[in-house]
C-alpha positions in Angstrom: 22.0 -1.9 -23.5 24.9 0.5 -22.3 23.1 2.9 -20.3 25.4 6.3 -19.2 24.1 8.3 -16.0 23.8 12.0 -16.6 26.9 13.6 -14.7 25.7 15.6 -11.4 24.8 18.7 -11.4 26.9 21.6 -10.2 25.2 22.6 -7.7 24.2 19.1 -6.6 28.3 19.2 -5.9 28.7 22.0 -4.8 26.4 21.0 -1.4 28.1 18.2 -1.7 32.0 19.5 -0.7 30.2 22.4 1.0 28.6 20.1 4.0 32.2 18.5 4.3 33.8 22.6 4.5 31.2 24.3 6.0 29.8 21.3 8.8 32.7 19.1 9.2 30.9 16.0 8.2 32.8 13.1 7.0 33.3 11.8 4.1 31.1 8.7 4.8 27.7 10.9 6.9 28.1 13.4 3.5 27.7 10.3 1.0 24.7 8.6 3.0 23.0 12.3 3.4 23.8 12.7 -0.4 22.6 9.0 -1.2 26.4 8.8 -3.4 29.0 6.9 -2.7 31.9 7.2 -0.6 34.4 7.4 -2.6 33.3 10.7 -5.4 32.6 12.5 -2.6 36.4 11.8 -2.3 37.3 12.8 -5.7 35.0 15.6 -5.6 36.8 17.1 -2.3 40.0 16.1 -3.5 38.7 18.3 -6.5 38.3 21.2 -5.3 41.2 21.2 -3.4 43.9 20.9 -6.3 41.7 22.1 -9.6 39.7 24.9 -7.5 36.6 24.2 -9.2 34.4 20.8 -9.6 33.1 21.3 -13.3 33.3 17.5 -15.1 34.3 16.7 -18.7 33.3 20.1 -19.4 35.8 21.5 -22.6 38.0 24.3 -21.3 37.1 27.3 -23.4 33.8 27.3 -21.4 35.6 26.0 -18.4 37.3 29.7 -18.7 33.8 31.0 -19.0 32.6 29.8 -16.6 34.7 31.6 -13.9 
């Protein structure tokens, strides 16, 4: 059996990044607070900084309509 997890919601991703940016908290503390891995938190922070969004695996046509 191959069970694929659903991606985290955009709202949840934004809360994680906001906790890093606004609360000036460490990646480790935010990961523990939200029950996710440190690598995931770092990935989100890097993605937001480099790509300007937190959308994941969404076609560019949909992404254009989001903004």
